N, C-alpha and C positions, 0 to 999 in steps of 0.2 A: 319296606322298601324292596325296588326290583333287584334282581342278581348284579352285581357289579360287572361291568364290562372289562375286558381285558384291554390294558394300558400299553400301548407299544405304538411304534411308527405308523402303523399301518391307519391309525386313527387320526392321523394328520390330514388325510384326504378330505375328511368331512368339512364342509363350509362353516358350522357352527364350532369348529375347534381351531382357537387362535391364541396366539402368545399373549401373554399379560405381562403388562410393564410393572405391577407391584409385586415384587419379590426380592428377596435376598439369598445369595449363595451362602450355606452354612457347613462347610467339610462336603460330604458327599450327600448332604440333603438340601433341600430348599425351602427358605421361610417364606410362606404365603404372608404378604402384606396387606391383604384386602381388608378383613375383619380382625377384631382383637383377638380371635383365637390363636392367630399367627401360627398356624401349623407347620411343623416341621415334616415335609413329606420327603419320603425316601424315593429313589429312582424307580419308576413304574409304579408309584402310590398315588393315593388320592387324599385330599385334604377331609376335614371333618364334615364339609358340606357335600362332599362327592361330585363337585363342580371343577375342582381346581385338580390338576394332575401334573406330576413330574414325568416329563418325557426327554430322555438324553438331557438331562441337567438344567431344562428350562421348565418354567410354569406356564401352563397353557389352561384356559378356559374351555370347558366344554359345551356352554350354553350359549354362545355368541349368537343372537339372533334367533335362537331356538325357542319358539314362542308356544308356549302351552296354553294360554288364555288369552282372548282379546275381545274387548267390549267397549262401547262407548258409554261412559258413566257420567252421571250427574256430580259434580265437584263434591257435593255434599255427602256422597256416598262414603269419602275416603276416612274420616269426615273433614273436609275443610270448610269452615262456616266464616271465616274472614277473608278468603282468599278467593277472587272471582266467582261471588255468589251467582248462582243460577247458570254457570257456566256447564260445558261438558268437555271431559277429557277423554282421549282415546287411550285406553288403559290396557297395560300387557303384563305379564308374568311368565316365569319359566319354571323350572324343577327345582326341588330339594330347598333346604333351609340349613341356617347355622346355628338355629335353636331347636330344642327339644319341647316345646310347650304340647303337652297331652290334649289340650283343648281346640286345637286348631281348627278353624272352621273351613279351611282349605286343604286339608290334608290329602286330598286325592292328586294334588300336584306337589305341595311341600314336602311330603314323605316318600316321594318316588325320586329315584335316580335318574339323571340324563342318560339318553341312549343316542349319541351322535348320528349312528347309521340310520335312524329314523326320524331325524328332528324336521320339525315344522320350520324350516328357515325363513324368515322375512329379513331381507337387506333394511339397513337404516333408511334409505331412500324411499323405498316402498311403505314403510310403515309411516313416514311423514307425509307422503303422498295420500295415503289411506286416511290419516287424521283429516287432512285438508277436505277430501272428497266427503268424509263424513260429518263435515261443518262443525268440527269440534275446536274449541278455542285453545287447546293445549293438549299436552301428552302427560301420562302417570304411569309410574312403574310401580306395580303393585301385586296383589294375588299370594305371591309367596315373597320371600324376602328379595327385594330389589337388588340390595347390595351384590348379588350374585350376577347381575347382568352390568356389572361395572363398565366392562370394555365396550360393551353394545351402547350404553348410556352416553357415554363420552364421545361416542361417535354420532348418536341422534340429536343429543342436545344442540350443538351447533347449528344443525340443520333447523331446528326449531325456531332458535333465536333469530334466524335470518328472516323468518315468516312472522315475526312480532308475535308469536304463540308463547304459552307459559310450559314450564316443564316441573314436574316434581316427584319426589319420592313417597311413598307410604312405607315406611321402615320399622324394623325393630332398633334402629339406632346404633348397631354393633359394629359399624365400619370404623377403619383406622382414621386418624386424622387425615393422613395422606390422601385416602380415598375421598372423604368428604370435601377436601379443599379441591380435588381434582374435578369432582362433579360439579361443585360450585363454578368454577373457572371454565367448564364446557358449557354451562348455560343453565344449569338447576338454579330454579328462584324460590323454592319451598320445600319444605320437607314436614312431614307429620310422623311423630314419633309416638310409637305404642310403647309405653312403660308398663310391664306387665306386674307392677306392684312394688312392694319393698324389697330390700336386699335379701331378706330369706326366703320370700316367694320366688324370686327371679332365680337365685341360686339353686334352689330345690327344683323347681319346676322347667326352668329354661337352661339350667347349666352355664349360667353366665353371671356377670358382675353388673349390677345395675347402675354402680357408679360410672361406669364406661358410657352407658346410655345418657345419663345426666350430664356427663362432661362433654358430649357431643350435641347435647340440647344447647348447652351453654355457647359453645363453640360455632354453632350454626348461627346463633343470635349475632354472635360478634361478627360473623362474616356478612351479616345483613339479609340472611335468608329469612323467608317468613316461616314461622314455626307454630305448629299446633301440636298438643300432646293429648293422648289418650290412655285412658285406663280402663281395660274390660274389667269390670268388677265380678268376682266369682265366688260364690258362697264356699267357705270353708278353706279359700286360698289366701285372698287379699282384700277381705271384706270388713275386718273388724276396725274400730274407729282409730286404734293407734297406727294401723299402717295406712289406712286413708290420709291420717294426718301428717304422717312422714312424708307420705308421696307430695301431698299439697305443699308442705314446707320446702320440700327438695325443688319443687315447681317454681315457688317464689324466687327462691336463692339463684336457680340456673336460668330460668326462662323470664321471670319479670312478672308482675302483679297484671299486666294487661295480656299477656298471652293466653288465648284461649286453653281451656283444660275441658276434655270430655270424659265424662263417666258413662260408659256405655253398658248395655244390660247383656249378661251372659246366657247363651241357650246351649243347652247339651249337645255336644259333638265329640268326635274321634274318640279318645279314651275316657273322656268324663262324661259318661251318660247316666251317672247313678244319682244325679242331684237335680233339683228343678232348677229353672231360669230363676237370675238374680230377681228378689222382690223389688218391686219400684220403691217400696218405703227404704230400703238399703241406699238406692241410688239418691234418693232425696236427701236422705242423712249424709251422704257424701257431699252433696252439693251444698248442703247447709254448713257443712265444716269447712269447705273451700271458701265460702262466702265469708264466713266468720274470720278466717285468717286473712283475708284481705285480698283475694282474687275478684276481679272484676268482671271477668267473661267466663262461667262456668255453664257447661250443657250436660244434660242426660240424652243419651243416644240408646236407639234400639226400642224405643218406646213412642211410636207414632202418635201425634197429638199432644203430647205431654207438654206442658207451658215452658218446661226449661229447655226445650229444644228450640226455642226463639232467642231472639238477640234483643237485649234491653239496654238502654244507655246505662253504663255505669255511674253516671252522675244524678238523673233525673228519674231513671227507670222507666223511660219512656219506650214502648215498643217500637222497634225498628225494624226486624225482620221477623215476620211470621212463617213458620214453616209447618209442613204436615210430611214427616218421613223425608224424602228426598225432594220435596217440592217446596218452592217458595210461594207463599200465598200472598203476601204483601211485603212490600219493601219501601221503607219511608226515611232512609239516609239520603242526605241531599248530596247533589252531585262534588261538593266540596268535602264529602265525607264527614259532614256534622250532623248531630242531633237536630232535628227540626224545633224542637222545644227548647232547648236550653243551650244550643250550638256547641255544645262539647265535640271536641274531635274523636272519631271514631276509628280505632285501629282496623280499617278494612283496606284490602289490596284489591285493585281492579274495580270494576263496576259491575252493578246488576245488568246481566246481557239476555233477561228472560224475553 
């Protein structure tokens, strides 16, 4: 990560530095209530993620509207497979992260501290206007951990809602319940959770508690958000059968049997470059375990052309959505979201917009 910046009142002049609403005073420190690390930050100090600062006894975000990455992406890239299939989302990220994953694909932004004095600032209004001009059907907060853009998101989402566009997060799921509820209330209608493995793997490699993530999966479902779950299967980290089965059982318990689960292929990156990509046979074994446990919609990702990146009716196995990578090749679900063969209701949000 880059050298830390000096935290004092001088930094308040930058547009990307804004006071946060999610904090609690604890003596001479501030407890950040954004994510479940709940950092106790001393005066002129930074939290774990380096995007939250204690300035004169108040908590500030250093990344409000500081956009490190922006692009129009197919919704399938997130991946969301049961949410506005075929649509595009204007997608943004900022800097840093609250996890320590050594396999991060976006380490060039997630492992760097923000630098407010040279921020690429985009106002909420300009961002939403850009999404409209790019003919996107919605917006997505992704690339690095979007929880860190919380204050910006709660200003963006109401603007998106007024235009009848969708809004989602692609997250590690470590936000507090206060943050999750505020995002939902602001207009977020979907969230994809990256569950990094079983409890041992998440504790060892991400310095986090997977129980928090599953709690948020469950709460997001209760809130009525559309939820999909992804597990990046990494050789030697979370690929043995017992860990896969534990993850699947947690998924059924907290998300339900009809919530999509994606097993995605790992490719060497960042600090884990000493091993090969995940064998396809390992992903297929994970798929088999999940189906045997009772999951209705299980996908294999990062393997373009694989039959398990398609959507099949859970009742009669009719091919409903044929995909190749991020593209939809065929879409057969009726307008009433039912299988054309057996008339089973298919849990799809939105319609094909290709």
